[in-house]
C-alpha positions, 0 to 999 in steps of 0.5 A: 386153643390150649397148648401144653408143655409150653416153654419160653425162648427169651428175647428182648423183642416185643414178640414172645417165642414159646415152644409147646405141644398142640395135640401132640405136635411140637410147635413154636408159637410167636405171640406178642408180649402182654404189654403190646397185645392190646395195640392194633398196630402190633396185631396187624404186624403179626398178621402181616408177618404170617401172610408174607411167610406162610407159603415158604417151604424149605427144609432149612426154614422153620415152616409157618403153619397157622394163625391161632388164638392160644390160651395164655398167649393170645393170637399167635403164629404157629410154626413147626418145631423140633427139639433144637438148640441155638447155633451158639449152643451148638458151637459151644459143643465143640463140633468139627470144622466139617460139621460147621461148614455143613451148617454154613451150607444149610443156612446159605441154602435157606437164604438163597431160597428166600432170595429166589422167592423175593424176600430178604431176611434182613435181620439174621443172627444166631438167635434165628438159627436153630440146630435140631438135636436129633439130626443136627439139621439147620432150621432158620427162623424167618421172622423179623423181631420188633423192638420197643425202640432201637435201644432195646435190641441187644448188641449181641444181635446188632453186630450181625445186621448190615449197616443199611438194615439198621438205618432203614434208609434203603431197600434191602437186597441179598447183600444184607443177608450176605453180611449177616452170613459173613459175620456168622462164619466169623463167629464160627472161628473156622480159621484164617483161611476164611478171612477173605470170605468174611472180608468180602461179606462184611464190608460197610459198603454193600457194593463191596460185598459178594452180590449174592449167596451163590457168590458167597458160597462159591468163595467159601467152598473155594477156601474150603477146598484149598484148606483141604489140599494144604492139610493133605500135603502137610508132612507127618510130624514126629515128636 
């Protein structure tokens, strides 16, 4: 199969992310970088990734479509795609607090869907979150990037990952994604009103975090409502 207009999204992982057009349809392709294409264990892992995620269907998740052999890339997971920028690029554009809170709610919705369907992302960072250029809708990439070794993973991604997800000694639950979402909120610089939400999400011990995305959003919305009330009650100031 031939895909046109291909553009690579740079990662430090063993996977290669490429956008392009398949028969006029925008797609995202996940393949293996050349050095790993001949290794059966990585090919099996790519197929396993597809099998565990192919049935998920949520408006804020990038949808898996098919496994295909693509000229120049080899075996790929093909996903739906829409012209987007990364979450960090979106934040650099200077969006309002309400717009950022809308993004948080959409990320939370995607994570809650995964948890309801028996899956934990476990490695969420801004690299996995895209915002469409047309409508500013969140699209979370539900994919676990693999690295050649622990030193290959960039520090910019490591800081978003829960401690228990780094050492691999325990089975992950929703609290690993709560940690990541709390770190994302911290990156958004929404203000000190949300410090308690961040602290309740990003404790080293997972028993000290919110137990679920629902609990996280309840605390997040409570802070947002309190901030709006305080802002509304502030007297006008003249200069």
